C-alpha positions in Angstrom: 29.4 17.7 -8.1 27.2 18.0 -11.2 24.4 20.6 -11.2 22.3 18.6 -13.6 19.3 16.5 -12.5 19.4 13.0 -13.9 15.6 12.8 -14.4 15.3 9.0 -14.0 14.2 6.7 -11.2 16.8 5.3 -8.8 19.2 2.6 -10.0 18.4 0.0 -7.4 21.2 -2.3 -8.5 23.9 0.3 -7.8 22.2 1.2 -4.5 22.2 -2.5 -3.5 25.9 -2.8 -4.5 26.8 0.2 -2.4 25.0 -1.3 0.6 26.6 -4.7 0.0 30.0 -3.1 -0.2 29.6 -1.6 3.3 28.9 -5.1 4.7 31.2 -7.2 2.6 33.8 -5.0 0.8 35.8 -8.1 -0.2 32.8 -9.5 -2.2 32.5 -6.4 -4.4 34.9 -6.4 -7.4 35.1 -4.8 -10.8 33.6 -6.2 -14.0 33.4 -5.1 -17.6 30.4 -2.8 -16.8 31.7 -1.4 -13.5 31.1 -2.8 -10.0 30.3 -6.6 -9.7 29.7 -9.1 -7.0 31.8 -12.2 -6.4 28.8 -14.4 -5.6 30.8 -17.5 -4.7 32.6 -15.5 -2.1 29.4 -13.9 -0.8 27.8 -17.3 -0.4 30.8 -18.3 1.7 30.6 -15.1 3.8 27.0 -16.0 4.6 27.6 -19.7 5.5 29.1 -21.4 8.6 30.1 -24.4 6.4 32.2 -24.7 3.3 30.1 -23.9 0.3 30.6 -26.6 -2.3 28.2 -25.5 -5.0 24.5 -25.1 -5.7 22.4 -26.8 -3.0 18.7 -27.5 -3.2 16.6 -25.1 -1.2 13.0 -24.3 -0.3 11.9 -21.5 -2.5 9.5 -20.5 -5.2 11.0 -20.8 -8.7 9.5 -20.2 -12.2 10.9 -19.6 -15.7 11.5 -15.8 -15.9 12.1 -15.1 -12.2 15.6 -13.7 -12.8 14.3 -11.5 -15.5 11.6 -10.3 -13.2 14.2 -9.3 -10.6 16.2 -7.4 -13.2 13.0 -5.7 -14.3 12.3 -4.4 -10.8 15.8 -3.0 -10.5 16.1 -1.3 -13.9 15.7 2.5 -13.7 13.2 4.3 -15.9 13.4 7.6 -17.7 9.6 7.9 -18.0 7.7 10.7 -16.3 4.2 11.7 -15.1 2.4 14.5 -16.8 -0.3 16.5 -15.1 -3.8 16.4 -16.6 -5.5 19.4 -15.1 -8.7 19.1 -17.1 -9.4 15.6 -15.5 -8.5 16.8 -12.0 -10.6 18.2 -9.2 -9.0 21.2 -7.2 -5.6 20.4 -8.7 -3.6 23.1 -6.9 -4.9 22.2 -3.4 -5.8 18.5 -3.2 -3.3 15.9 -1.8 -5.0 12.9 -3.5 -3.6 11.4 -6.6 -4.9 9.4 -9.6 -2.2 8.1 -11.9 -3.0 6.6 -15.3 -0.4 4.2 -16.7 1.4 0.9 -16.3 1.8 0.4 -12.6 5.3 -1.1 -12.9 6.7 2.2 -14.4 4.6 4.3 -12.0 5.9 2.4 -8.9 9.5 3.0 -10.1 8.7 6.7 -10.4 7.4 6.9 -6.9 10.4 5.3 -5.3 12.0 8.5 -4.2 9.0 10.7 -3.5 7.1 8.1 -1.5 9.9 5.9 -0.1 8.7 4.7 3.3 5.7 7.0 3.3 2.7 4.7 2.5 0.8 3.4 5.5 -1.5 0.9 3.7 -1.5 -0.8 0.3 -4.5 -2.6 -1.0 -4.4 -4.4 -4.3 -6.9 -6.5 -6.3 -4.7 -7.9 -9.0 -5.8 -9.9 -12.1 -6.8 -13.3 -10.8 -5.4 -15.2 -13.8 -8.5 -17.2 -14.4 -7.4 -18.4 -17.9 -7.9 -15.2 -19.8 -4.9 -13.1 -20.6 -4.1 -10.0 -18.6 -3.1 -6.6 -19.8 0.2 -6.3 -17.8 2.7 -7.8 -20.3 6.3 -7.0 -19.5 9.2 -7.4 -21.8 10.4 -10.7 -20.3 7.1 -12.6 -21.0 7.8 -15.8 -23.0 5.8 -17.2 -25.8 3.7 -20.4 -25.1 6.1 -22.9 -26.7 9.2 -21.5 -25.0 7.4 -21.5 -21.7 6.2 -25.2 -22.0 9.8 -26.2 -22.6 11.3 -24.1 -19.8 8.7 -25.2 -17.3 9.3 -28.9 -18.1 6.0 -29.6 -19.8 7.7 -30.4 -23.2 11.1 -31.5 -24.3 13.1 -30.0 -27.1 11.5 -32.5 -29.5 8.0 -31.1 -28.7 7.0 -34.2 -26.8 4.7 -33.6 -23.8 6.3 -34.5 -20.5 3.3 -34.0 -18.1 -0.4 -34.0 -18.5 -1.6 -30.4 -18.1 -3.6 -27.8 -19.8 -1.8 -26.3 -22.8 -1.6 -22.8 -21.2 -1.1 -23.7 -17.5 2.6 -23.2 -17.2 2.7 -20.1 -19.3 0.0 -18.4 -17.4 1.4 -19.1 -14.0 4.9 -18.1 -14.9 3.8 -14.9 -16.7 1.5 -14.0 -13.9 4.3 -14.5 -11.3 6.7 -12.5 -13.4 4.2 -9.7 -13.7 3.5 -9.6 -9.9 7.0 -10.1 -8.5 8.6 -6.7 -9.5 5.5 -4.8 -8.6 5.4 -6.3 -5.1 9.1 -5.7 -4.7 8.8 -2.0 -5.5 5.6 -1.6 -3.5 7.4 -2.9 -0.3 9.9 -0.1 -0.6 7.1 2.5 -0.4 5.6 1.1 2.9 6.6 2.8 6.1 7.8 0.6 9.1 4.3 0.8 10.5 2.8 -0.2 7.1 0.6 -3.1 5.9 -0.4 -4.6 2.6 -3.7 -6.4 1.8 -4.0 -8.4 -1.4 -7.3 -9.9 -2.7 -7.1 -13.1 -4.7 -9.0 -16.3 -5.5 -8.0 -19.9 -5.6 -6.3 -19.7 -9.1 -3.2 -18.0 -7.8 -3.7 -17.8 -4.0 -0.9 -20.4 -3.4 1.5 -18.5 -5.6 0.7 -15.1 -4.3 1.2 -16.4 -0.7 4.7 -17.6 -1.7 5.5 -14.4 -3.5 4.5 -12.3 -0.5 6.5 -14.6 1.8 9.6 -14.0 -0.3 9.1 -10.2 -0.7 7.8 -9.3 2.7 9.2 -12.2 4.8 7.3 -15.2 6.0 7.5 -13.9 9.6 5.5 -10.8 8.5 2.5 -12.8 7.4 -0.5 -11.9 9.5 -3.5 -13.7 8.1 -5.2 -15.4 5.2 -8.7 -13.9 5.6 -11.8 -15.4 4.1 -14.0 -12.8 2.4 -17.6 -14.0 1.6 -18.3 -12.3 -1.7 -21.2 -14.4 -2.9 -23.6 -15.4 -0.2 -25.4 -18.0 -2.4 -22.2 -19.4 -3.9 -21.3 -19.6 -7.6 -23.1 -22.7 -8.9 -21.2 -22.5 -12.2 -18.2 -23.8 -10.4 -17.4 -27.5 -10.6 -18.1 -29.6 -7.4 -18.1 -26.7 -5.0 -20.2 -23.5 -5.2 -17.6 -20.9 -4.4 -18.8 -18.3 -1.9 -15.6 -16.5 -1.0 -12.3 -14.9 -2.0 -9.1 -14.6 -0.1 -7.4 -11.6 1.5 -3.7 -12.0 2.4 -2.3 -9.6 5.0 1.4 -8.8 5.5 3.1 -6.1 7.6 6.3 -4.3 6.7 7.8 -4.9 10.2 6.7 -5.8 13.7 6.3 -2.0 14.3 2.8 -2.2 12.7 0.1 -0.9 15.1 -3.6 -1.4 14.3 -6.1 1.3 14.9 -9.0 -1.1 15.1 -12.6 -1.1 14.0 -15.4 0.8 15.6 -18.1 -1.2 17.4 -21.2 -1.9 15.4 -24.4 -0.4 16.8 -25.9 -3.9 17.7 -22.8 -4.6 19.8 -22.9 -1.3 21.6 -26.4 -2.2 22.9 -24.7 -5.2 24.8 -23.1 -2.7 27.2 -26.1 -2.4 29.6 -24.6 -2.2 33.0 -22.8 0.9 34.5 -20.6 1.9 37.4 -18.4 4.9 38.1 -16.1 4.0 35.3 -18.8 3.8 32.7 -20.9 1.3 30.8 -19.8 -2.3 30.6 -20.8 -5.8 29.7 -19.8 -9.0 31.5 -17.6 -11.7 30.0 -17.3 -15.0 31.8 -13.8 -15.6 33.1 -14.0 -19.3 32.9 -12.3 -20.6 29.7 -14.7 -22.2 27.1 -13.4 -24.4 24.3 -9.9 -25.7 23.5 -7.7 -26.7 26.5 -10.3 -25.6 29.1 -9.8 -28.2 31.9 -7.8 -28.2 35.1 -6.0 -31.3 33.9 -4.7 -29.5 30.8 -3.7 -26.2 32.5 -3.5 -26.9 36.3 -1.9 -23.5 37.1 -5.1 -21.8 35.8 -7.3 -23.5 38.3 -7.5 -21.6 41.6 -10.2 -20.1 43.8 -11.6 -16.5 43.9 -13.5 -15.2 46.9 -16.6 -13.1 46.5 -18.3 -10.5 48.7 -21.9 -11.6 48.2 -23.2 -8.1 49.2 -21.2 -6.1 46.6 -20.0 -8.7 44.1 -16.4 -7.6 44.7 -13.7 -10.2 44.2 -10.5 -11.2 46.1 -7.9 -13.8 45.9 -7.6 -14.1 49.6 -10.6 -15.2 51.9 -11.6 -13.2 54.9 -14.8 -12.3 56.8 -15.9 -9.9 54.0 -14.8 -12.1 51.0 -16.0 -15.5 52.1 -17.9 -17.2 49.2 -15.6 -19.4 47.1 -15.8 -19.4 43.3 -14.1 -22.1 41.3 -14.1 -22.7 37.5 -16.2 -25.8 37.6 -18.3 -26.8 34.5 -22.0 -27.5 34.7 -21.3 -31.2 34.4 -19.0 -31.1 37.4 -15.7 -31.3 35.5 -13.1 -29.0 36.9 -12.4 -26.3 34.3 -9.9 -23.4 34.4 -9.8 -19.6 34.2 -8.7 -17.5 31.2 -6.2 -15.7 33.3 -3.3 -16.9 35.5 -3.1 -15.8 39.1 -0.6 -13.1 38.4 -2.9 -11.4 35.8 -5.8 -11.8 38.2 -3.9 -9.9 40.9 -3.2 -7.0 38.5 -6.8 -6.8 37.2 -8.8 -7.8 40.2 -10.8 -4.6 40.3 -12.2 -5.4 36.9 -13.8 -8.6 38.1 -17.3 -9.2 39.5 -18.8 -12.2 41.2 -22.4 -13.1 40.5 -24.6 -15.8 41.9 -25.6 -18.3 39.3 -27.3 -21.0 41.5 -29.1 -20.0 44.6 -26.9 -20.3 47.7 -24.0 -22.4 46.6 -22.7 -21.4 43.2 -20.9 -18.1 42.1 -19.2 -17.3 38.8 -16.6 -14.7 38.0 -16.9 -12.2 35.2 -14.7 -9.6 33.7 -16.1 -6.1 33.2 -15.5 -5.1 29.6 -16.0 -1.3 29.4 -17.4 0.4 26.4 -15.0 3.4 26.7 -11.3 2.9 27.0 -9.0 5.9 27.6 -11.7 8.4 26.9 -12.9 6.9 23.6 -15.2 4.0 22.5 -13.6 0.6 22.5 -12.3 -0.6 19.2 -12.2 -4.2 18.0 -10.2 -6.5 15.7 -11.6 -7.7 12.3 -12.3 -11.5 12.2 -10.6 -14.0 9.9 -13.9 -14.4 8.1 -15.4 -11.2 6.8 -19.0 -11.7 5.7 -22.3 -9.9 5.4 -24.5 -8.4 2.6 -22.4 -5.3 2.4 -19.2 -7.3 1.6 -20.9 -9.3 -1.2 -20.4 -8.6 -4.9 -24.2 -7.9 -5.1 -23.9 -5.3 -2.3 -20.8 -3.8 -3.9 -22.5 -3.5 -7.3 -25.6 -1.9 -5.7 -23.5 0.8 -4.0 -21.5 1.3 -7.3 -24.7 1.8 -9.2 -26.0 4.3 -6.7 -23.1 6.5 -7.9 -22.5 5.5 -11.5 -26.0 4.5 -12.7 -25.9 2.2 -15.7 -22.2 2.7 -16.4 -21.5 -0.9 -15.7 -18.3 -2.4 -14.2 -17.8 -6.1 -13.6 -17.4 -7.1 -9.9 -16.5 -3.9 -8.2 -15.0 -4.2 -4.8 -17.2 -3.4 -1.7 -16.9 0.1 -0.3 -17.8 -1.3 3.2 -15.1 -3.9 2.9 -12.4 -1.3 2.0 -13.8 1.0 4.7 -13.1 -1.7 7.3 -9.5 -2.3 6.0 -8.7 1.4 5.9 -10.3 2.2 9.3 -8.6 -0.8 10.9 -5.1 0.3 9.8 -5.2 4.1 9.5 -6.2 6.3 12.4 -8.1 9.4 11.2 -5.5 11.9 12.6 -2.2 10.3 11.3 -2.3 11.7 7.7 -2.0 8.2 6.3 -1.5 7.5 2.6 -3.4 4.6 1.1 -2.1 3.2 -2.2 -3.9 1.0 -4.7 -2.0 0.2 -7.8 -4.6 -2.0 -9.4 -7.4 0.5 -8.7 -10.0 -0.6 -11.2 -13.3 1.2 -10.7 -11.8 3.3 -7.9 -13.4 1.7 -4.8 -10.4 2.4 -2.6 -10.6 6.1 -3.3 -14.4 6.1 -2.8 -13.9 4.3 0.6 -11.2 6.8 1.7 -13.5 9.8 1.0 -16.4 8.1 2.7 -14.5 7.1 5.8 -12.9 10.6 6.1 -16.3 12.2 5.9 -17.6 9.8 8.6 -14.8 10.3 11.2 -13.2 13.6 10.1 -10.0 11.8 9.0 -7.2 13.2 6.9 -6.2 10.0 5.0 -5.0 10.5 1.4 -5.1 8.1 -1.6 -2.9 7.3 -4.5 -4.7 5.3 -7.2 -2.9 3.8 -10.2 -4.7 2.2 -13.1 -3.5 1.2 -16.6 -5.7 2.6 -19.3 -7.2 -0.8 -20.2 -9.6 -0.5 -23.1 -13.3 -1.3 -22.6 -15.1 -3.8 -24.8 -17.3 -2.1 -27.4 -20.3 -4.1 -26.3 -20.2 -2.7 -22.8 -22.8 -0.1 -21.8 -19.9 2.1 -20.5 -18.4 2.2 -24.1 -21.8 3.3 -25.5 -21.8 6.0 -22.9 -18.6 7.4 -24.2 -16.0 5.7 -21.9 -13.1 4.1 -23.6 -10.9 2.9 -20.7 -11.2 1.6 -17.2 -9.2 4.6 -15.9 -11.9 6.9 -17.4 -14.6 5.1 -15.4 -12.4 5.2 -12.2 -11.9 9.0 -12.4 -15.6 9.6 -13.0 -16.6 7.4 -10.1 -14.3 9.4 -7.7 -15.8 12.7 -9.0 -19.4 11.5 -8.5 -18.7 9.8 -5.2 -17.0 12.9 -3.8 -20.0 15.1 -4.9 -22.5 12.6 -3.3 -20.6 12.4 -0.1 -20.3 16.1 0.2 -24.0 16.6 -0.4 -24.9 14.0 2.2 -22.5 14.9 4.9 -21.1 18.4 4.2 -17.9 17.2 5.9 -14.9 19.4 5.7 -12.5 17.1 3.9 -10.3 17.0 0.8 -12.7 15.9 -2.1 -10.3 16.6 -4.9 -7.6 14.6 -6.8 -4.7 15.4 -9.1 -4.6 13.3 -12.3 -1.2 12.4 -13.8 -0.6 10.3 -16.9 2.5 8.2 -17.5 4.5 9.3 -20.6 8.0 9.2 -22.0 10.5 11.6 -20.6 10.1 15.3 -21.2 13.8 15.3 -22.3 15.2 14.4 -25.7 17.4 11.3 -25.9 20.5 13.5 -26.1 19.9 14.5 -22.4 20.5 10.9 -21.3 23.1 9.8 -23.8 25.1 12.8 -25.0 28.0 10.5 -25.9 25.9 9.0 -28.7 25.8 12.4 -30.5 28.6 14.1 -32.5 29.2 17.7 -33.7 26.8 17.2 -36.6 24.0 17.0 -34.1 24.9 20.2 -32.1 21.5 21.7 -32.8 20.0 19.0 -30.5 21.9 20.4 -27.6 20.3 23.8 -27.9 17.1 22.8 -26.2 17.0 19.2 -24.9 13.3 19.5 -23.8 10.7 18.0 -26.2 8.7 20.7 -28.1 5.3 19.5 -26.9 6.1 19.7 -23.1 4.9 22.4 -20.8 6.4 24.0 -17.7 3.8 22.0 -15.7 5.3 18.8 -17.2 8.8 19.8 -16.3 7.9 20.6 -12.8 6.5 17.1 -12.1 9.6 15.4 -13.4 11.8 17.6 -11.3 9.7 16.9 -8.2 9.9 13.1 -8.8 13.7 13.3 -9.4 14.2 15.4 -6.2 12.1 13.1 -4.2 9.2 15.5 -3.4 5.7 14.1 -3.0 3.4 15.0 -5.9 0.7 16.0 -3.3 2.6 19.1 -2.2 0.8 22.4 -2.6 1.9 24.2 -5.9 1.6 27.9 -6.4 2.6 30.1 -9.3 4.0 33.6 -8.9 5.9 36.3 -10.9 9.4 37.3 -9.8 11.3 40.0 -11.9 9.0 39.3 -14.8 9.5 35.5 -14.8 6.9 32.8 -14.0 8.0 30.8 -10.9 6.5 27.6 -9.5 6.6 27.5 -5.7 6.2 24.0 -4.2 5.3 23.7 -0.5 6.2 27.4 0.1 10.0 27.5 -0.3 10.7 23.8 -0.6 11.3 24.1 -4.3 11.3 27.0 -6.7 11.3 26.2 -10.5 11.6 28.7 -13.3 11.7 27.4 -16.9 11.6 30.8 -18.6 14.5 32.1 -20.7 16.7 35.1 -19.9 17.7 34.2 -16.4 20.3 36.7 -15.2 21.9 38.2 -12.1 19.0 40.5 -11.3 16.6 37.6 -11.2 19.0 35.7 -8.9 19.2 38.6 -6.4 15.3 38.8 -6.4 14.8 35.1 -5.8 17.5 34.8 -3.2 15.4 37.0 -0.9 13.0 34.1 -0.4 15.8 31.7 0.4 14.3 28.7 -1.3 15.6 25.2 -0.2 16.0 24.2 -3.9 15.8 25.9 -7.2 15.9 24.6 -10.8 16.2 26.2 -14.2 16.5 25.0 -17.8 20.1 24.7 -18.8 19.5 26.9 -21.8 17.4 29.3 -19.8 20.2 31.6 -18.8 20.9 34.9 -20.6 24.5 33.6 -21.3 27.0 31.1 -20.1 28.5 33.9 -18.0 25.1 34.6 -16.5 24.7 31.0 -15.5 28.0 31.1 -13.5 27.1 34.4 -11.9 23.7 33.3 -10.9 25.2 30.2 -9.2 27.8 32.3 -7.4 25.2 34.9 -6.3 22.9 32.2 -4.9 25.8 30.8 -2.9 26.5 34.2 -1.4 23.0 35.5 -0.8 21.2 32.3 0.0 23.9 29.7 0.8 21.4 27.0 1.9 19.8 27.0 -1.6 20.6 24.0 -3.8 20.6 24.9 -7.5 20.1 22.4 -10.3 19.4 22.6 -14.1 17.7 20.4 -16.6 
């Protein structure tokens, strides 16, 4: 086994081939480039009938889809470089802000955060007709797209009446979104959930993409979010007042935490007994199939003790007043519960007189506290209110950022609800937003943690999109959206701490996407001959620091970037300690047997050195052998 780290993201194609070979070894063969799949045979293995060729099927297609799939699976040799000067409490915080193209960043996170994210929220480009900044290599030019999408033939004759750019924009947007969603799904844990904001331009396409990536059965809701209470009158025909929020879970193991009750709802719990405060909810069904004719088994009598209000399903001398689900117009209705449920929950029912002497109704006691804590509720499929609106979101943004403008920031209260609903305060959940914009998701995470003492962590990813020179933010010295996002998190954290003094993590580590720390010879030594031997002396780029190398090693070894990092000196060498003894890294020169003996006393789980950092070739072999003897559980690698 090689002792050299490969320092690139996982090759998902090879991993998928290995998994396929376990299930269908007869379908994996050899091609010119190594392993290959006999797709015709695989189709037959997955069909009960004889496969006779390509059949029409129900699925989303667009020009460039296959290239998008390839793009998602291609490994990257890029890395993340720490930016300590932009960070807050770098060595101790567990929050991350990553600056760079989110496609490459998501690839780099595949090992360190595989199955570790509880919630993803994204607010991607809405593709309203303007171009977007995420241009991947497979994007086609307008003319090629019009031909491939069937809008023009090879003689440049228009085939369908459509806007000149419609096909190109839809296909490019789909090709941009597909690989990012595919990679994002890998990061969610089994109890995870993704929310995606969108408007009508691409809502239909995004729904189909999410159906394909996450599975149609994992679709939960298409929520209406009222973002403009007055409606946008610049829209043709309809004054648009809302956006869409699509919700998908990773698996059916998702468990909601729920929302806390608003203050105005708590005041509804006015009555009290030995079990606590409660409100009464009528047991008779209202709306929908609410008659005896429609659900005859839900029509049956209760018997009430008129002195205590207690309820029974059997009449006797004590329980002698009959109560039936009859509507005020005399039509026979029905209960919300069947008789079996009523037997199990009979003690939670109460009978009340509603018409003197001859009419009783049955109510369910809905208690304010459940299992020792306040009752929690579900969000509704329509989310509305001033705090959710763009105006409300902008007002809260300006409270932190003043006149450093940002167009249409998302509402902090809106994100608070999504994060609170999905992430319990004590589960150390990680929230990911890879179109993080102004940083609302990070702001919300900090605010919610301060409110309920939670330990949720965030990972924000934002491409350094340039700001227009006419914007106020540009005149204030900000050049990219990511600069605004980082500043907002700093200011929001300071404001929240001043107002609450909550004991939470207010910091964040900043990382910036960059090319590999290693020279090309590290990845393709076969391309170099003896005339280039000097390149093999030190294959690390001259402008890279030990901090840079440590991050790339952590990513390659699958260690979260949020782990605590310490620096210490052992035998005169600078050593990074990650999460105590999870990883030791020393990139100094002159590594020898004495150093190996000293470091073996700590018994680190992993240790990494520079390949040319050993005092000699003999020293490298001896260090390896000493570690095997003195600390056999330590795994040693070199870069």
